[in-house]
C-alpha positions as CSV (number, residue, x, y, z in Angstrom):
1,X,-0.7,99.2,-71.8
2,X,-3.3,102.0,-71.9
3,X,-4.3,101.4,-68.5
4,X,-3.1,104.7,-67.4
5,X,-4.2,107.2,-64.5
6,X,-3.9,109.8,-67.6
7,X,-5.6,111.0,-70.5
8,X,-3.7,108.9,-73.5
9,X,-6.1,109.4,-76.6
10,X,-6.4,112.9,-77.9
11,X,-9.7,114.4,-77.1
12,X,-10.9,115.8,-80.6
13,X,-14.2,117.0,-79.4
14,X,-12.3,120.4,-78.0
15,X,-12.5,120.9,-82.2
16,X,-15.5,119.0,-84.1
17,X,-18.3,117.1,-81.8
18,X,-19.4,115.3,-85.4
19,X,-17.7,114.3,-88.5
20,X,-21.6,114.5,-90.5
21,X,-21.5,115.9,-93.7
22,X,-23.7,118.7,-92.9
23,X,-21.7,120.1,-89.9
24,X,-18.7,120.1,-92.0
25,X,-20.7,122.0,-94.4
26,X,-21.7,124.5,-91.8
27,X,-18.4,125.1,-90.5
28,X,-17.0,125.6,-93.9
29,X,-19.3,128.0,-94.9
30,X,-19.1,130.3,-91.3
31,X,-14.8,130.4,-92.4
32,X,-16.1,131.5,-96.0
33,X,-18.9,133.9,-94.7
34,X,-15.8,135.6,-92.3
35,X,-13.6,135.5,-94.9
36,X,-15.9,137.1,-97.7
37,X,-16.8,140.1,-94.7
38,X,-13.5,140.9,-94.0
39,X,-12.7,141.0,-98.1
40,X,-15.3,143.0,-98.4
41,X,-14.6,145.5,-95.9
42,X,-10.9,146.2,-96.5
43,X,-10.4,144.8,-100.4
44,X,-11.7,148.5,-101.8
45,X,-11.2,150.6,-99.4
46,X,-7.7,151.6,-98.8
47,X,-7.7,154.1,-96.2
48,X,-6.0,151.7,-93.5
49,X,-2.9,152.1,-96.2
50,X,-2.2,156.0,-94.8
51,X,-4.4,156.3,-91.6
52,X,-2.6,155.1,-88.5
53,X,-6.3,154.7,-86.9
54,X,-8.1,152.6,-89.8
55,X,-5.1,150.5,-90.2
56,X,-5.6,150.0,-86.5
57,X,-8.9,148.9,-87.2
58,X,-7.8,147.1,-90.3
59,X,-5.2,144.7,-87.8
60,X,-8.0,144.2,-85.2
61,X,-10.3,142.9,-87.7
62,X,-7.9,140.5,-89.2
63,X,-6.2,138.8,-86.1
64,X,-9.6,138.6,-85.0
65,X,-10.4,136.6,-88.3
66,X,-7.3,134.8,-87.9
67,X,-8.1,134.2,-84.1
68,X,-11.7,132.7,-85.0
69,X,-11.5,131.3,-88.3
70,X,-7.8,131.2,-90.2
71,X,-8.1,129.1,-93.6
72,X,-9.7,126.4,-92.3
73,X,-11.0,126.8,-88.8
74,X,-11.6,124.0,-86.6
75,X,-12.9,121.7,-89.1
76,X,-9.2,121.6,-91.0
77,X,-6.9,121.4,-87.4
78,X,-9.0,118.8,-87.1
79,X,-8.7,116.4,-89.8
80,X,-5.0,117.0,-90.1
81,X,-5.3,115.3,-86.2
82,X,-7.6,112.7,-87.7
83,X,-5.2,111.9,-90.7
84,X,-2.0,111.4,-88.3
85,X,-3.9,109.0,-86.0
86,X,-5.0,107.0,-89.2
87,X,-3.2,107.8,-92.2
88,X,-4.8,104.9,-94.5
89,X,-8.2,106.1,-94.0
90,X,-10.0,107.1,-97.2
91,X,-12.2,109.0,-96.2
92,X,-10.2,111.5,-93.8
93,X,-7.8,111.8,-96.6
94,X,-10.8,112.5,-98.8
95,X,-12.1,115.1,-96.6
96,X,-8.8,116.9,-95.8
97,X,-8.0,117.1,-99.0
98,X,-11.1,118.9,-99.9
99,X,-10.6,121.3,-97.1
100,X,-7.0,121.7,-98.2
101,X,-8.2,123.1,-101.1
102,X,-10.8,125.4,-99.6
103,X,-8.5,126.6,-97.4
104,X,-6.0,127.2,-100.2
105,X,-8.9,129.3,-102.2
106,X,-9.2,131.4,-99.1
107,X,-5.7,131.8,-98.4
108,X,-5.5,133.3,-101.6
109,X,-8.2,135.6,-101.5
110,X,-7.2,136.9,-97.9
111,X,-3.1,137.8,-99.2
112,X,-4.4,141.0,-100.7
113,X,-4.1,142.5,-97.2
114,X,-0.7,141.8,-95.9
115,X,0.5,142.2,-99.2
116,X,-0.8,146.0,-99.3
117,X,0.3,146.4,-95.9
118,X,4.0,145.6,-97.2
119,X,4.0,148.0,-99.7
120,X,2.8,151.2,-97.9
121,X,4.9,154.0,-98.9
122,X,8.0,153.9,-96.7
123,X,7.5,157.7,-95.2
124,X,4.5,156.6,-93.7
125,X,6.1,152.8,-92.7
126,X,8.1,155.0,-89.9
127,X,5.6,156.8,-88.8
128,X,3.1,153.7,-88.4
129,X,5.9,151.7,-86.4
130,X,6.5,154.2,-83.7
131,X,2.9,154.7,-83.1
132,X,1.8,154.0,-79.6
133,X,-1.5,152.7,-80.6
134,X,-0.5,150.3,-83.5
135,X,2.5,149.2,-80.8
136,X,1.2,145.4,-80.2
137,X,1.3,145.3,-84.0
138,X,4.6,146.8,-84.2
139,X,7.3,143.7,-85.6
140,X,4.2,142.2,-87.5
141,X,4.1,145.3,-89.5
142,X,7.8,145.2,-89.8
143,X,8.4,142.6,-90.8
144,X,6.2,143.0,-93.8
145,X,7.7,146.0,-94.4
146,X,11.1,143.9,-94.5
147,X,9.8,141.6,-96.5
148,X,8.2,144.4,-99.0
149,X,11.2,144.6,-100.6
150,X,11.6,141.0,-102.2
151,X,7.9,141.3,-103.1
152,X,6.6,141.4,-106.9
153,X,3.3,142.5,-107.3
154,X,-0.4,140.7,-106.6
155,X,-1.0,139.1,-110.0
156,X,3.1,138.3,-109.8
157,X,2.7,136.6,-106.5
158,X,-0.5,134.9,-107.9
159,X,1.3,133.3,-110.8
160,X,4.4,132.3,-108.5
161,X,2.0,130.5,-106.5
162,X,0.0,128.6,-109.4
163,X,3.0,127.3,-110.7
164,X,4.7,126.4,-107.2
165,X,3.1,122.9,-108.1
166,X,4.2,122.0,-111.4
167,X,8.0,123.6,-111.1
168,X,8.5,122.7,-107.2
169,X,6.2,120.2,-105.0
170,X,4.8,117.5,-108.0
171,X,8.7,117.2,-108.6
172,X,9.7,116.7,-105.2
173,X,6.6,114.6,-104.3
174,X,7.6,112.5,-107.3
175,X,11.0,111.5,-105.9
176,X,9.6,111.1,-102.4
177,X,6.7,108.8,-103.7
178,X,8.8,106.7,-105.7
179,X,11.2,105.9,-102.8
180,X,8.3,105.4,-100.5
181,X,6.8,103.1,-102.5
182,X,10.3,100.7,-102.6
183,X,10.7,97.3,-101.0
184,X,13.9,94.8,-100.0
185,X,14.3,91.6,-98.8
186,X,16.9,92.1,-96.0
187,X,17.4,90.5,-92.4
188,X,14.9,91.1,-90.0
189,X,16.2,92.6,-86.6
190,X,13.8,90.0,-84.6
191,X,14.1,87.2,-86.6
192,X,17.3,87.6,-88.1
193,X,15.8,85.7,-91.6
194,X,15.6,87.5,-94.7
195,X,11.7,88.8,-95.1
196,X,10.4,92.1,-97.3
197,X,10.5,95.5,-95.6
198,X,9.0,98.4,-96.6
199,X,11.1,102.0,-97.0
200,X,10.5,103.5,-93.8
201,X,11.7,99.7,-92.2
202,X,14.3,99.5,-94.0
203,X,15.9,103.6,-93.6
204,X,15.2,102.2,-89.6
205,X,17.1,99.3,-89.6
206,X,20.6,100.8,-90.8
207,X,20.3,102.1,-86.7
208,X,20.3,98.9,-85.4
209,X,22.3,97.3,-82.6
210,X,23.0,93.6,-85.0
211,X,25.8,94.5,-87.7
212,X,24.4,92.5,-89.8
213,X,21.6,93.7,-90.0
214,X,22.6,97.4,-90.4
215,X,25.1,96.5,-93.1
216,X,22.6,94.5,-95.4
217,X,20.1,97.0,-94.3
218,X,22.2,99.7,-96.0
219,X,23.4,97.8,-98.8
220,X,19.5,97.6,-99.8
221,X,19.3,101.0,-99.1
222,X,22.0,102.2,-101.3
223,X,20.9,100.2,-103.7
224,X,17.2,101.9,-103.7
225,X,19.6,105.9,-103.4
226,X,21.3,104.5,-107.0
227,X,18.1,103.4,-108.8
228,X,16.6,106.5,-108.6
229,X,19.5,108.7,-108.6
230,X,19.0,109.4,-112.1
231,X,15.3,110.9,-111.7
232,X,16.6,112.8,-108.5
233,X,19.3,114.5,-110.3
234,X,16.3,116.0,-112.8
235,X,13.9,117.0,-110.0
236,X,16.6,118.4,-107.8
237,X,17.8,120.5,-111.0
238,X,14.5,121.7,-112.0
239,X,13.8,123.1,-108.2
240,X,17.0,124.3,-108.1
241,X,16.3,126.5,-111.7
242,X,12.6,127.1,-110.3
243,X,14.5,128.3,-107.0
244,X,17.1,131.0,-109.3
245,X,13.9,131.9,-111.1
246,X,11.9,133.0,-107.7
247,X,15.3,135.0,-106.6
248,X,16.3,136.7,-109.8
249,X,12.6,138.2,-109.9
250,X,12.4,139.0,-106.3
251,X,15.9,140.8,-106.4
252,X,17.6,138.2,-103.9
253,X,20.8,138.4,-103.6
254,X,22.2,134.9,-102.1
255,X,20.3,131.8,-102.3
256,X,19.7,131.3,-98.5
257,X,18.6,134.8,-97.6
258,X,15.1,134.3,-98.5
259,X,15.1,131.5,-95.7
260,X,17.1,134.1,-93.4
261,X,14.2,137.2,-94.3
262,X,11.2,134.6,-93.4
263,X,12.9,133.6,-90.0
264,X,13.4,137.2,-89.0
265,X,17.1,136.7,-88.6
266,X,19.6,138.8,-90.6
267,X,22.2,136.4,-92.6
268,X,25.0,138.1,-90.7
269,X,24.1,136.3,-87.9
270,X,23.4,133.0,-89.5
271,X,26.9,133.5,-91.3
272,X,28.8,134.1,-87.3
273,X,27.0,131.1,-86.5
274,X,28.0,128.6,-89.5
275,X,31.6,129.9,-88.9
276,X,31.6,129.4,-85.2
277,X,30.6,125.8,-86.0
278,X,32.5,125.1,-89.0
279,X,35.5,126.1,-86.8
280,X,34.8,123.5,-84.4
281,X,34.3,120.4,-86.9
282,X,36.8,118.9,-84.6
283,X,34.6,118.1,-81.8
284,X,32.2,116.0,-84.3
285,X,35.5,114.3,-85.8
286,X,36.8,113.9,-82.3
287,X,33.4,111.9,-81.3
288,X,33.7,109.7,-84.4
289,X,37.1,108.8,-82.9
290,X,35.6,108.0,-79.3
291,X,33.0,106.1,-81.2
292,X,35.1,103.9,-83.4
293,X,37.7,103.2,-80.4
294,X,34.6,102.3,-78.3
295,X,33.4,99.5,-80.7
296,X,36.8,98.3,-81.1
297,X,37.3,99.4,-84.4
298,X,40.3,101.6,-86.5
299,X,37.2,103.2,-88.6
300,X,33.2,103.5,-88.2
301,X,31.6,102.0,-91.5
302,X,29.1,104.4,-92.6
303,X,26.3,102.8,-91.3
304,X,27.8,102.9,-87.8
305,X,27.4,106.1,-87.0
306,X,24.1,106.3,-85.9
307,X,24.0,102.5,-83.9
308,X,23.7,103.4,-80.2
309,X,26.7,102.5,-78.3
310,X,26.1,100.3,-74.8
311,X,23.0,99.6,-72.8
312,X,20.1,101.5,-72.5
313,X,17.5,98.9,-71.8
314,X,16.1,100.2,-69.2
315,X,12.8,100.6,-69.7
316,X,9.8,103.1,-68.7
317,X,5.9,103.4,-68.8
318,X,4.4,106.3,-69.6
319,X,3.2,107.0,-66.3
320,X,7.3,106.5,-65.0
321,X,8.3,109.0,-67.9
322,X,5.8,111.3,-66.5
323,X,6.7,111.4,-63.2
324,X,10.6,111.9,-63.8
325,X,9.8,114.7,-66.2
326,X,7.2,116.4,-63.7
327,X,10.0,116.4,-61.0
328,X,12.6,117.8,-63.5
329,X,9.8,121.1,-64.4
330,X,9.1,121.7,-60.6
331,X,12.8,122.4,-60.2
332,X,13.0,124.5,-63.1
333,X,9.2,126.4,-62.8
334,X,6.2,125.8,-61.7
335,X,4.3,127.3,-64.8
336,X,6.0,124.1,-67.1
337,X,4.8,121.7,-64.4
338,X,1.3,122.9,-64.2
339,X,0.9,123.4,-68.7
340,X,2.2,120.3,-68.5
341,X,-0.5,118.5,-66.5
342,X,-2.7,120.8,-68.2
343,X,-2.1,118.5,-71.3
344,X,-2.2,115.1,-69.6
345,X,-5.9,115.9,-68.0
346,X,-7.5,117.6,-71.2
347,X,-6.4,114.8,-73.8
348,X,-4.4,116.6,-75.2
349,X,-1.1,113.8,-75.7
350,X,-2.2,110.6,-77.9
351,X,0.3,108.4,-76.4
352,X,0.4,104.7,-77.6
353,X,1.5,103.5,-81.6
354,X,-1.8,102.4,-83.4
355,X,-2.5,100.7,-86.9
356,X,-2.2,103.4,-88.9
357,X,-0.6,105.9,-86.7
358,X,1.7,108.0,-88.4
359,X,5.2,107.5,-87.0
360,X,7.7,109.8,-84.9
361,X,6.2,112.2,-83.0
362,X,5.4,116.3,-82.8
363,X,4.0,119.2,-81.0
364,X,1.3,120.9,-82.9
365,X,-0.9,124.1,-82.5
366,X,-2.7,126.7,-85.2
367,X,-4.5,129.9,-84.1
368,X,-4.3,131.2,-80.6
369,X,-7.7,130.2,-79.9
370,X,-7.1,126.3,-80.5
371,X,-5.8,124.4,-78.4
372,X,-2.2,122.4,-78.5
373,X,-1.5,118.9,-79.6
374,X,1.1,117.0,-78.6
375,X,1.8,112.8,-81.0
376,X,3.6,110.6,-79.2
377,X,4.1,106.4,-80.0
378,X,5.5,105.4,-76.5
379,X,7.1,102.0,-76.6
380,X,8.7,102.7,-73.2
381,X,12.4,102.7,-74.4
382,X,14.6,105.5,-72.9
383,X,14.6,107.5,-76.0
384,X,11.0,107.9,-75.6
385,X,11.2,109.7,-72.2
386,X,13.5,112.7,-74.1
387,X,10.7,112.3,-76.5
388,X,8.0,113.6,-74.4
389,X,10.4,116.2,-73.1
390,X,11.3,117.7,-76.3
391,X,8.3,117.7,-77.5
392,X,6.2,119.4,-74.3
393,X,8.9,121.7,-74.6
394,X,7.4,122.9,-77.9
395,X,3.8,123.2,-76.1
396,X,5.5,125.3,-73.1
397,X,6.6,127.6,-75.5
398,X,2.8,127.8,-77.2
399,X,1.2,128.2,-73.8
400,X,3.2,130.6,-72.5
401,X,2.9,132.9,-76.0
402,X,-0.4,132.2,-76.1
403,X,-1.0,134.0,-72.3
404,X,1.4,136.9,-73.6
405,X,0.9,137.7,-77.6
406,X,-1.9,138.3,-79.4
407,X,-3.0,136.4,-82.2
408,X,-0.6,137.6,-85.0
409,X,1.9,136.9,-83.0
410,X,1.6,133.4,-82.1
411,X,4.3,131.4,-83.7
412,X,7.8,130.6,-83.0
413,X,10.2,131.9,-85.6
414,X,12.3,129.1,-87.4
415,X,15.5,130.2,-86.3
416,X,14.7,129.3,-82.7
417,X,11.9,126.8,-82.6
418,X,14.1,124.1,-81.5
419,X,15.0,126.0,-78.4
420,X,12.5,125.1,-75.9
421,X,12.2,121.4,-76.6
422,X,16.2,121.3,-76.5
423,X,15.6,123.1,-73.0
424,X,13.6,120.7,-71.5
425,X,15.3,117.6,-73.3
426,X,19.1,118.1,-71.8
427,X,17.6,118.9,-68.1
428,X,15.9,116.0,-68.4
429,X,19.3,114.1,-69.7
430,X,21.0,115.4,-66.8
431,X,18.5,113.9,-64.4
432,X,18.6,110.2,-65.8
433,X,22.2,110.6,-65.4
434,X,21.8,111.1,-61.9
435,X,20.5,107.6,-61.3
436,X,22.4,105.6,-63.5
437,X,25.5,103.4,-63.0
438,X,29.0,104.1,-64.9
439,X,28.3,101.5,-67.6
440,X,24.8,103.3,-68.6
441,X,25.9,107.0,-68.0
442,X,28.1,106.0,-70.4
443,X,25.8,104.5,-73.1
444,X,23.5,108.0,-72.0
445,X,26.7,109.8,-72.6
446,X,27.3,108.6,-75.9
447,X,24.0,108.8,-76.9
448,X,23.6,112.2,-75.6
449,X,27.3,113.6,-78.0
450,X,25.0,111.8,-81.2
451,X,22.3,113.4,-80.8
452,X,24.4,116.7,-80.0
453,X,26.3,115.9,-83.5
454,X,23.6,115.1,-85.7
455,X,21.6,118.4,-84.7
456,X,24.9,121.0,-85.0
457,X,27.8,119.7,-86.6
458,X,26.0,117.6,-89.5
459,X,23.4,120.2,-89.8
460,X,25.7,122.9,-90.7
461,X,27.8,120.7,-92.7
462,X,23.9,120.0,-94.9
463,X,23.9,123.8,-94.7
464,X,27.1,124.2,-96.2
465,X,26.7,121.9,-98.7
466,X,23.1,123.6,-99.6
467,X,25.0,126.9,-100.0
468,X,27.7,125.1,-102.8
469,X,25.0,122.8,-104.4
470,X,22.7,126.5,-105.3
471,X,26.4,128.1,-106.1
472,X,27.5,125.5,-108.3
473,X,23.8,125.2,-110.3
474,X,24.1,129.0,-110.5
475,X,27.6,129.1,-112.0
476,X,27.1,125.4,-114.3
477,X,23.5,125.4,-115.5
478,X,23.4,121.8,-114.6
479,X,24.6,118.8,-112.2
480,X,25.1,115.5,-112.8
481,X,24.1,113.2,-109.9
482,X,27.8,112.2,-110.2
483,X,28.6,116.4,-109.2
484,X,26.1,116.5,-106.7
485,X,27.6,113.1,-105.1
486,X,31.0,114.7,-105.0
487,X,29.7,117.8,-103.0
488,X,28.0,116.1,-100.6
489,X,30.3,113.4,-99.8
490,X,33.2,116.5,-99.3
491,X,30.5,118.1,-96.8
492,X,29.8,115.0,-95.1
493,X,33.5,113.9,-94.6
494,X,34.2,117.8,-93.2
495,X,32.7,117.5,-90.7
496,X,33.1,113.3,-89.8
497,X,36.7,112.8,-90.3
498,X,38.8,110.2,-90.9
499,X,37.2,107.6,-88.3
500,X,34.3,106.9,-90.8
501,X,34.7,105.2,-93.9
502,X,32.9,106.4,-97.0
503,X,30.8,103.6,-98.1
504,X,30.3,102.7,-102.1
505,X,26.8,104.2,-102.5
506,X,26.9,107.1,-99.8
507,X,27.6,109.4,-101.9
508,X,24.0,109.1,-103.4
509,X,22.5,109.5,-99.7
510,X,21.4,113.2,-100.7
511,X,18.5,111.4,-103.4
512,X,16.5,110.6,-99.8
513,X,17.2,113.9,-98.4
514,X,13.9,115.9,-97.5
515,X,16.1,118.7,-96.1
516,X,17.5,120.3,-99.1
517,X,14.4,120.4,-100.5
518,X,13.0,123.1,-98.2
519,X,16.0,125.0,-99.0
520,X,18.3,126.1,-96.0
521,X,16.1,125.6,-93.3
522,X,18.5,122.8,-91.6
523,X,20.4,125.7,-89.5
524,X,17.2,126.2,-87.7
525,X,18.3,122.8,-85.7
526,X,21.9,124.0,-85.0
527,X,20.7,127.4,-84.0
528,X,17.7,126.4,-81.8
529,X,20.2,123.8,-79.7
530,X,23.3,126.2,-79.3
531,X,21.2,128.8,-77.7
532,X,19.5,126.1,-75.8
533,X,22.9,125.5,-74.1
534,X,23.8,128.9,-74.1
535,X,20.7,129.2,-71.8
536,X,21.1,126.0,-69.9
537,X,24.6,127.3,-68.6
538,X,23.3,130.2,-67.1
539,X,20.5,129.0,-65.6
540,X,22.9,126.2,-64.2
541,X,25.0,129.1,-62.7
542,X,21.5,131.1,-61.6
543,X,18.5,129.6,-61.0
544,X,16.7,133.2,-61.2
545,X,17.9,133.1,-65.2
546,X,14.8,131.0,-65.8
547,X,12.3,134.0,-65.6
548,X,14.8,135.2,-68.4
549,X,14.2,132.2,-70.5
550,X,10.5,132.3,-69.8
551,X,10.6,135.7,-71.2
552,X,12.1,134.9,-74.7
553,X,9.5,131.5,-74.6
554,X,6.9,134.3,-74.3
555,X,8.3,136.4,-76.6
556,X,7.0,134.4,-79.7
557,X,7.1,136.8,-83.2
558,X,6.7,139.9,-81.3
559,X,10.0,140.6,-81.7
560,X,13.1,139.3,-83.7
561,X,15.7,136.7,-82.2
562,X,18.2,139.3,-81.9
563,X,16.2,142.5,-80.3
564,X,14.8,139.6,-77.6
565,X,18.2,138.7,-76.7
566,X,19.6,142.0,-76.6
567,X,17.0,143.2,-74.3
568,X,18.1,140.2,-72.0
569,X,21.9,141.5,-72.5
570,X,22.9,138.7,-75.1
571,X,24.3,139.7,-78.8
572,X,23.7,136.4,-80.7
573,X,25.9,138.7,-83.4
574,X,29.2,137.7,-81.8
575,X,31.1,134.4,-81.9
576,X,31.4,134.8,-78.7
577,X,28.0,133.2,-78.0
578,X,27.5,130.7,-80.0
579,X,30.7,129.5,-78.9
580,X,29.4,128.9,-75.2
581,X,26.9,126.8,-77.1
582,X,29.8,124.6,-78.4
583,X,31.8,124.3,-75.4
584,X,29.1,122.6,-74.1
585,X,29.0,120.1,-76.2
586,X,33.2,120.1,-76.5
587,X,32.7,119.4,-72.0
588,X,30.4,116.5,-72.5
589,X,33.2,114.7,-75.0
590,X,35.9,115.3,-72.9
591,X,34.0,114.1,-69.6
592,X,32.8,111.2,-72.0
593,X,36.4,110.0,-72.8
594,X,37.2,110.4,-69.6
595,X,34.5,108.0,-68.5
596,X,35.5,105.6,-71.3
597,X,38.7,105.6,-69.6
598,X,37.9,105.3,-66.4
599,X,35.9,102.4,-67.0
600,X,39.0,100.7,-69.1
601,X,36.8,101.1,-72.4
602,X,39.2,103.1,-74.7
């Protein structure tokens, strides 16, 4: 399996040559020394808060510190990646925990800088934002100034950071760890015999192509959710109360506003997007209606929602997947292809599953001076091809920002983080569809529809569930597990409609959702995919538009997403923009229904 023409394991020596304790200690001392140097220069010197030349000097120093060291440098990045390759190694865990504690201390010591800039007097803020010399840092400053309205004093902010563990993260970790320890005897997908499965294996089997396996796994899953519903009830109420207290202290007037502020997007834009998707829930309802017909059922069982339809069993070796994606990137833009090839040749992609390696896939980056890494678990499935395209999309986004921005703008706002990944993924699906027979094409189109429905409509239903959850808690002061379950079921039905049965126990599926514990970030899946679809539509009509796509992907956080789009002649505050992306899903649904009829499947 590993006899590949490409490097298929991470080359982490780009970050750290040795794991020797003396080497690690030396690196951490360098990081601490760099932080102390910055602190000694600027903590007591407040000239930069009133003099734009001094502010420029301080920002350059700050950027240089972030680029060269940050809070944990190459050593922290190295061990976070090593941990992903072997989650069970106690030595790596211990080292990573120590480095994380070290990094938290550095971050706390450095936080004065941004907090003080944020509190610069309003009359000076305008002057600094109009300064030509400060132009490279304009949006960095603007974002700090905007956030300052909701910041408390430095001591108060430190208190909030310190109490976050006991009031938030320990509660969430407790529920997560209880669930992770659970096991159940269920039918095995391969042997069809009852075997013990851990929690993640159980969750995975709910999408099995074997109905009895799905049903058995879903029953066991429901039992576990029910077992921990009382605990999760107390946990959720505690973190909802903690969030309420934080919002009141910061004078944030709606529960989701803090998320929008940190994501650099206006609440008005998010509201327009939420309304556009909600008004079109009929699309997702019609998708489930079609799926029920294809499965020859009057209604889908709750656990049948995500089971794949048809046959997508064709296998793609990693080399075959790479060649297909290279062809797509070549047709889109040579920069996309070159970035992909560099990642392949430099050891920045870890390809195959290994014992202890984290499941799933991700693309990660840290500072502008450190390489991007992609983790895969390639098993030759068709979906693995799309996973590569998706994660490399993130990597391309990173590398375009790296080429065009400074270190303080080297990031993507959450609101648009999924644009590049879904853009590349959808073009790869189009390429796959070109060479398929009609049966496989129908399976692929249903798979794509399922992804679109899950990413857009389901996530907006989840967002609205969160909104009502916070609203009801703030009205009542406490919510029982039954009340939470009723709110959850109501919003799930809102996008699924009448063609999915409500399974006894499914009202407790909020128990395991990590999304609702991270507060209001799920909208970003929908916003990213809808923006991506709008851009895809433009590129299909005119290939030259790819230059606009690259401008957007290169911007990082140098401007707010709304302003980047305005410069390209696009207004994302209008429903029409979001409806254009939604129409792409509607068109795919119509074409899929037509193909199903042609094949006499419905």
